[in-house]
N, C-alpha and C positions, 0 to 999 in steps of 0.2 A: 571553559563556552565561551569564548569569541568564538571558537572555530565550529562548536558547534550547531550556531545562530548562523556562522554568515556558509559555512562548508553545505552541510547538511541544508537547512533552508534554501539560502539564494543560490547553490548550487542546486538543486533537483526544479524548483522554481523558477525563480527569477531566469533563465536560463533557460528556461522552453517557453516563457512571453512572446504569443502573438501579435504581431505588431501592432495590430490598429484593430477595434474594436469594435467600431460601427453604425453603435448604437443609440438611435437618438433618447431614449428614456431611461428613465437608473431603473437596476434591480434593487430592490430593499432585502439586506438579510437581516439577519442575528448571529450572533457569536455562542455559541451556549456552550460552555467551557473552554478551558483556556489552558487544560494541561497536559496537553501533548510536550512532547521536546520541539515539532513542525512547524509550533502554533507562533512564532514570529515569524517565522517565512511565511505562512497566508496572511498573519498581517498585514506586512507588507506588501506581494501580489495585492490584498482586498485595495488597500490604503492610493494604489496606483492607478487601479481603472478607475477612470473619470466613467461608465457607467456603473459602479455600487454605490450606493448609501448602506454603513454596515448605523443600523439605530438602535439597539438593542444590541446587549450581551449582561451572560447572566453567568453566571457559578458561583458553587456553593461557598468554594473560598470568598470571600468579599475583599481582601485584599486584592486577588488576583483578578477578579471581574472589572475592580480596578483601574489596575495598570493596564488589561487590553482594554478598556471602554478607551484611557485616555490616548491611549494608539490611535484607533478608531475613529476619538471624535464623536463618541455614536455616545447614548447614554447605559448607567447604570439601571439593569431591571431586576429588584428583587425578588421576583413570581416566572419564574418561564412558561408558566400559567398563563403567565400577562402575554409570554409573546404567543404560545401557543394561540390566543384568543385574538392577535390581533390583526385585522383584517389588510394593516399592511406589508405586513414581511410577509414574503412568498416562501421565502428558503432561509437555511439557517445550515453554519457545520459549527458540526456537532467534533468538539476536541476535548471533550472532561474522560478522566481515566473510563476504563474500557468495562471497570465495574456497572456504571452509569448511564451504558450506553441504550438497554434493551428498555427500560425506563422512559430515555428522553426519545427515543426511535419510535417508540409503539405509538407514544401521546402523541407527539410529530405528525406522523404518518397520519393517525384517526384526525388533526388539524387539518392534515390534505395539507400540510407544507414541506418543498423540497428537500430533499437531505443531500451533504456532504456529510460522510463522516472516516470519520481518519480510521484504519486501517491496524488493529481487524476487525470485524462486524462486530463480534462479541467474547465473550471468555470460552460458550459452551454452544454445541453444536441445537440446544435446542431453542438454547434463547438463539442464533443466530438463524436460525429454524424460520423463528416464532420473527424474526426482523423481516428478514425476508419476503414472506408470506402478504406481512402489515403493510409495506412498504405497494407489494406487487398489487393490493387490495385496492388500494387511495391511489394506487397509479402515476404514482409523482416520479418526477425526473434527482437520479441516483446514484448517484456513482464515490469511489473510496480512493483513496491514496498511492495504489497500483503504480507509480509515475515511470519505472519499470519501459511499462509497455511504452513508451513517448519515444525512446533508443530508436533513432537510425536503423543500427543492428539489431533488434530485436523486432521491430518494425521489415527490416531487409529479409527476414531471418523465417518471419510472420509468412511473409508472403512465397518465400520458398519452399518450404514445410508444402502450404497448402495448393503447392504446385506439381508437387512431390518429387523436387529435383532432387532429393535425399536417398531415392532409390527408401528401400523397406529397411526404415531407424529400428534398431537395434538398442542401442544406450544414447541413454543423455547426461550429463551432470549438471550439476546446476547451486552455485557458490554466491553469496553474499556477506561476508567475515570485517569486521571493521575494531579498533579498541579500544572498546566502552567502558569496558568494566579496566582495564589495566590503565585508562588515563580518568577514573574518576567521574564521567559523564556523567552518572547519574547518583551525586554526591549530594546536590545541593534541592535546585529544585525540580525535578525532573527524578527524584527518587523515587516516587511513586510508581515507575514503571517496570523497581528492581525489582519491583512485589507480587508477585507472583494472583496472593490474595485481592487487586486490585486491578490488574494486566492482565491477568489469565498466564502468563507467559511471561519468560526470562529471554536470553536469549536468543537463545535459537526459535524461538516463535517468533521475535518481532523482531529478526530481520531473517527468515528464514520465510517465512510469508510473500515475500517482495519475489525469493526466487521461485517459490513455491508457485504464486501466480504466476509467471512466464514459462513454468513449466507446465502449466494445467493449459494458460492462455495455448499454448505451441501446440501441447500434444495429449489433449482432450483428459478426462476424469481419469481418477486411479481406485485399483481395486482393491489394492493391499501393502499392508505398509510395514515394517521395522525398524527397528533405531535406537543408537544410545546416547544421551543427554547427562550431561554433567555438569556439577558443578568444579570450575578450575582454580579461581583464588581466594574465594571465599568473604571478597568484598563483600557482598551481598546477605549474605548467614546463608539458606538456601537455596537462593534464585540460581539457574541455570542459569551459564552463561556460554556453553558449546554444545557442538550435537553435532550428527550427522546422520539421514536417516533413509532407509532404501527403500523405489517408488518402484510399485507394478500397476505400469498400465495398462488401460482395461483392454487399447490396443495389440497387448503385447511386450510393449517398451519398458525397458526398466532405467531405471532411471536411480541417481545416489542428489542428497541432499543436504548444503552443511552449510552450516551458520551461526556463528556467533559472535561475539564480545570483548575476544581475548586473543586476536589476532594482529600479528605488529603488521599482516600485508594480505594481500586477499589476490596474485598474481589473475588464475585462470579461475575467470566467474563462470564460463556456461560453456559446453562443450557437446555433438550433436555427432553421432557417429552410421551411416550410414552407407546402407551399401550400394552409391555409387553419389555420393559424398561425404566429408568430414567440414564441421564449421567447429574454433577454439573462440574465446575473445580471451584474449589476453593483453592486460593491463588494456580495457580500454579500450585495444583495437583488432578486430576480427580477420581472423586468416581462414580464409577458404575456400577451401577443394570440390572444383565442378571441372564436368566438360561441357557442363547444359551449357555454363555463362564465360564469357569475355575476361579473363583477365585473372580467373578466380582458380588461379595456377597456385593454395595455397600456402607459400614460398615467401611473399610482403603482404604488408596490409591490405584488404579489401577494401576501396572508399567508392565502389557507386552506389552510394546509399542515400534512401529517399533521404526528407527533412522530415525533422522532430516535430512531435505533436504537441497541441499545447498540454499544458501542466492540466490534471488536473481535474484541479480545482480550477482552470479557467473554462474547460471545456461542461463544467456540471453550471457557472456561471451561464456559462451564454447559452443553454440550454436551455435555465431560467429566465433567461430572456427573450426565447424565445426561434434564437435558433436551432439546427438542426444538428445532434450528434450519431451519428453510427459509433461511437468512442467511449464512448463508457461503459465503469464496468458497471455488470447484472449484479440489484440483488441478489439471487441465484447466485451467480459467481462468487458475492465474496461470502456466501455461506457455504459453500462448499469450500472455500482454502480454509475454514474455520472446521469444518467436519474431517476435512486430511491431517491439520494439524496438532487435532483433540484425538487423532489415532494412534497419530508415530507419538504423542505426549504417553497415549495408555500401555502401545507397544513396547517404550523403552521401558515403564514401569516391570510389566511383565515380560522382556524379554522375549520375546514375543513377534509372528507374525497377526497385524493385523488386518483384518478387515475392514474397509472402510463406511 
């Protein structure tokens, strides 16, 4: 549990924190639900921003609400409706169980509260599309926890793909795996995340959505999918723990996506192969071969990378406070990732290709 809190939360968020904030007045927020495994990291991030005041905390679990409120020096609000009705509260960080997202997001959007919603946006395509439409109509600031977009390697590759330096891209591979099932990470307070009725997905969807976001961010919409998803250890009953999907992008690119909770290592996290360049991310280092870029010989790690962007929650708080941010995930992007993941799970059950 200590590893979960420090490694997953702190490494993903605190390490990407901006050095200065420059805000003259505090942004007033609420924490709505504290169930997600990243909640401790979010709490630390918010506590360490001098321009943020978390006024209220709500959770259907009163003990969890009290614990989170104590950490944030905030008040427990037994009624989430009072949070939506509070004119002081500008936005809410939603870290509830995924099956509670729809009602919370729709109500929050109706109240014109800015929303940070932990991934995935929803359990089903229908619910996710409904939430995205509600947020778009409300014209609120939104993002979700796709922190991989802030990584310098991914930012660099985004630039290279957009500039056409790969030539014609033929195939891509993404992988995001850890040993959560092997280590029993979800045995206690995070147990709901291994319950598909509450989480919507198991290990493949939980970790796969992050790398799916990167693949779609880089290469666009997916046309059709197939895949295989399975239980490996049985530690969490019939909850899936591992899987691999094949993706046909509308651009003609073919991709694969691997994710799960039963890997003792995940050395090759990304591969992009084109007619004029090749990129591989191995153990967090980029190996890039391109005749268009000086020093990109593919033999040694390529280090001429841009600076990391702030963590998604930092970006969202900045936007609520009035700073312009072009890096936020849009509601429609978040819904599109659910749509593709939903199609992969259906394809795995049917053992066939499914159109997205």
